[in-house]
C-alpha positions in Angstrom: 2.2 14.5 9.2 0.0 15.6 12.1 1.0 19.0 13.5 1.1 19.7 17.3 -2.0 21.8 17.1 -3.9 19.1 15.3 -2.7 16.5 17.8 -3.7 18.7 20.8 -7.2 19.2 19.2 -7.5 15.4 18.6 -6.5 14.5 22.2 -8.8 17.1 23.7 -11.8 15.8 21.6 -10.9 12.2 22.4 -10.9 12.9 26.1 -14.2 14.7 25.8 -15.8 11.8 24.0 -14.3 9.2 26.3 -15.7 11.0 29.3 -19.2 11.2 27.9 -19.0 14.8 26.8 -20.4 14.2 23.3 -18.8 15.0 20.0 -18.3 11.4 18.8 -19.1 12.2 15.2 -16.8 15.2 15.2 -14.0 13.0 16.7 -14.5 10.3 14.0 -14.4 12.9 11.3 -11.1 14.4 12.7 -9.5 10.9 12.9 -10.4 10.4 9.3 -9.1 13.8 8.2 -5.8 13.4 10.0 -5.4 9.8 8.9 -4.4 8.6 12.3 -4.9 5.1 13.7 -7.3 4.8 16.6 -9.0 1.4 15.8 -10.3 0.6 19.3 -11.8 4.1 19.9 -13.1 4.4 16.3 -14.9 1.0 16.7 -16.4 1.9 20.1 -17.6 5.4 19.3 -18.6 4.4 15.8 -20.8 1.6 17.1 -22.3 3.9 19.7 -23.6 6.1 16.9 -24.7 3.2 14.6 -26.5 1.4 17.3 -28.5 4.5 18.4 -31.3 5.2 15.9 -31.6 8.8 17.2 -28.0 9.5 16.6 -28.1 7.9 13.2 -31.1 9.9 12.1 -29.5 13.1 13.3 -26.7 12.5 10.7 -29.3 12.5 7.9 -30.9 9.8 5.7 -27.6 8.2 4.6 -28.1 4.5 3.8 -24.4 4.0 3.9 -24.5 4.1 7.7 -27.0 1.2 7.7 -24.6 -0.7 5.5 -21.7 0.1 7.9 -23.7 -1.1 10.8 -24.5 -4.4 9.1 -20.7 -4.8 8.3 -19.9 -4.1 12.0 -22.3 -7.0 12.9 -20.7 -9.3 10.4 -23.8 -9.5 8.3 -21.9 -9.4 5.0 -24.6 -10.5 2.6 -27.1 -7.9 4.0 -24.5 -5.2 3.9 -23.5 -6.0 0.3 -27.2 -6.0 -0.7 -27.7 -2.6 1.0 -24.7 -1.1 -0.9 -25.8 -2.6 -4.2 -29.2 -1.1 -3.8 -27.8 2.3 -3.1 -25.5 2.0 -6.1 -28.6 1.6 -8.3 -29.6 5.1 -7.4 -26.1 6.6 -7.3 -23.7 4.5 -9.4 -20.9 7.1 -9.2 -20.5 7.0 -5.4 -16.9 5.8 -4.8 -17.5 5.1 -1.1 -20.2 2.5 -1.9 -18.0 0.8 -4.5 -15.1 0.6 -2.0 -17.3 -0.7 0.8 -18.3 -3.6 -1.5 -14.6 -4.4 -2.1 -13.9 -4.3 1.7 -16.7 -6.8 2.3 -15.3 -9.2 -0.3 -11.8 -8.9 1.2 -13.2 -9.4 4.8 -14.6 -12.7 3.7 -11.5 -13.7 1.8 -13.3 -13.6 -1.5 -10.4 -12.1 -3.5 -11.7 -12.9 -7.0 -14.8 -10.9 -6.2 -12.7 -8.0 -4.7 -10.6 -8.0 -7.9 -13.7 -8.0 -10.1 -15.3 -5.0 -8.3 -12.0 -3.1 -8.1 -11.5 -3.5 -11.8 -15.1 -2.3 -12.4 -14.5 0.6 -10.1 -11.3 1.6 -11.9 -13.1 1.6 -15.3 -14.9 4.8 -14.0 -12.4 6.2 -11.4 -9.2 5.6 -13.3 -7.3 8.3 -11.4 -7.8 6.7 -8.0 -4.2 5.9 -6.9 -5.3 4.1 -3.7 -7.5 1.7 -5.7 -4.7 0.8 -8.1 -2.4 0.2 -5.2 -5.1 -1.9 -3.4 -5.6 -4.0 -6.6 -1.8 -4.4 -7.0 -1.4 -5.7 -3.4 -4.2 -8.2 -3.9 -2.6 -9.5 -7.1 0.7 -9.8 -5.3 -0.9 -11.8 -2.4 -2.3 -14.2 -5.0 1.0 -14.4 -6.8 -0.5 -12.8 -9.9 2.6 -10.8 -10.6 2.0 -9.8 -14.2 -1.3 -8.3 -13.3 0.3 -6.5 -10.3 3.1 -5.2 -12.6 0.4 -3.6 -14.8 -1.1 -1.8 -11.8 2.2 -0.4 -10.7 2.9 0.8 -14.2 -0.3 2.7 -14.1 0.7 4.2 -10.7 4.2 5.2 -12.0 2.7 6.8 -15.1 0.3 9.0 -13.0 2.7 9.6 -10.0 6.3 9.2 -11.3 7.9 10.9 -8.3 6.6 8.5 -5.7 9.5 6.1 -4.8 7.3 3.5 -3.2 5.7 2.7 -6.6 9.1 2.3 -8.3 10.3 0.0 -5.4 7.1 -2.1 -5.5 7.3 -2.4 -9.3 11.0 -3.5 -9.1 10.1 -6.1 -6.5 7.4 -7.6 -8.8 9.8 -7.6 -11.8 12.5 -9.3 -9.8 10.0 -11.9 -8.6 8.9 -12.6 -12.2 12.5 -13.4 -13.0 14.3 -13.6 -16.4 17.1 -11.4 -17.7 14.8 -8.7 -19.2 12.6 -8.4 -16.1 15.6 -8.3 -13.7 17.4 -5.7 -15.9 14.3 -3.6 -15.7 13.9 -4.2 -12.0 17.5 -2.9 -11.5 16.6 0.3 -13.3 13.5 0.9 -11.1 15.5 0.1 -7.9 18.0 2.7 -9.1 15.2 5.2 -9.7 13.8 4.6 -6.2 17.3 5.3 -4.8 17.5 8.5 -6.9 14.1 9.7 -5.7 15.0 9.1 -2.1 18.4 10.8 -2.2 20.3 7.5 -2.0 18.7 6.6 1.3 16.5 3.6 0.4 18.1 0.6 2.0 15.7 -1.9 0.4 16.4 -0.5 -3.1 20.2 -0.7 -2.4 19.8 -4.4 -1.6 17.7 -4.7 -4.7 20.5 -3.4 -6.9 22.9 -6.0 -5.4 20.4 -8.9 -5.8 19.7 -7.9 -9.4 23.4 -7.6 -10.3 24.0 -11.0 -8.8 21.1 -12.6 -10.6 22.0 -11.1 -13.9 25.6 -12.4 -13.6 24.2 -15.9 -13.0 21.8 -15.7 -15.8 24.3 -14.4 -18.3 27.2 -16.7 -17.3 29.1 -18.0 -20.3 28.1 -15.1 -22.6 30.5 -12.6 -24.2 31.8 -9.8 -22.0 29.9 -7.3 -24.2 26.6 -8.9 -23.1 27.4 -8.6 -19.4 26.7 -5.6 -17.2 29.4 -3.5 -15.5 29.6 -4.3 -11.7 30.0 -0.6 -11.0 26.5 0.1 -9.8 26.5 -2.9 -7.5 29.8 -1.7 -6.0 28.3 1.7 -5.4 25.2 0.2 -3.8 27.3 -2.1 -1.6 29.5 0.8 -0.4 26.4 2.9 0.4 24.9 -0.1 2.4 28.2 -0.5 4.4 28.3 3.2 5.2 24.7 3.1 6.4 25.2 0.0 8.5 28.4 1.5 10.1 26.3 4.5 11.2 23.0 2.8 12.2 23.7 -0.8 12.9 27.5 -1.4 13.4 26.8 -4.7 15.2 25.4 -6.2 12.0 28.1 -4.9 9.7 29.9 -8.2 9.6 26.7 -10.0 8.7 26.1 -7.5 5.9 29.7 -7.8 4.6 29.4 -11.6 4.4 26.0 -11.3 2.6 27.4 -8.9 0.0 30.4 -11.1 -0.6 28.1 -14.0 -1.5 26.5 -11.7 -4.1 29.6 -10.9 -6.0 29.0 -10.8 -9.8 32.4 -12.2 -10.7 
């Protein structure tokens, strides 16, 4: 969350750079620090530094800047070669590893991106962003079992982050089967718990899982079936939320929930 003071500082520095007053590098560093999105300005001011040999040399002999310049020009092979060369001298530089992954993704070469991310995680096992990046690539390639493993690692290291519980539940639900869907239901429930009952997607997930489990266990003994209590609570929470925030869509929600009845 950016504070008002930080936002004022960023806007002042942005105006200064836009009007030719200098400070492009300081501006780029502040954008990175605050994690704000300014893609057009970052590209313009970043290239103004990279394309100027004097400005580049003033930042020190950092070969990574040369690689970034090659990336900006779309010279992927040359950029990858530059980073690989730098890694020979400094194999523990996480930025260089991540730039290689970015190059592979930019070219749509996901198998290579997966290979390099896995290699990176062998050394930097505590990098949560890398695990999440790998999980999202696996999901995009419909490699759900591998994605599930990544989310398990994330939940083990950061058990109080509801986003990981929700993403893991989505993957388990997609995999299907009674065991996976039962486990998905538990993780949707934990996401609801971690967000104080305010995660709409997880509430829908509970209803979907309950409906799917009812279909998959149809014909079994009552002892083998789940109680519909949790689905009823989730449905009630959804209806209450829609009444407050989207009353015009309440009828649509009610109709959808009725189609998911477990009995």
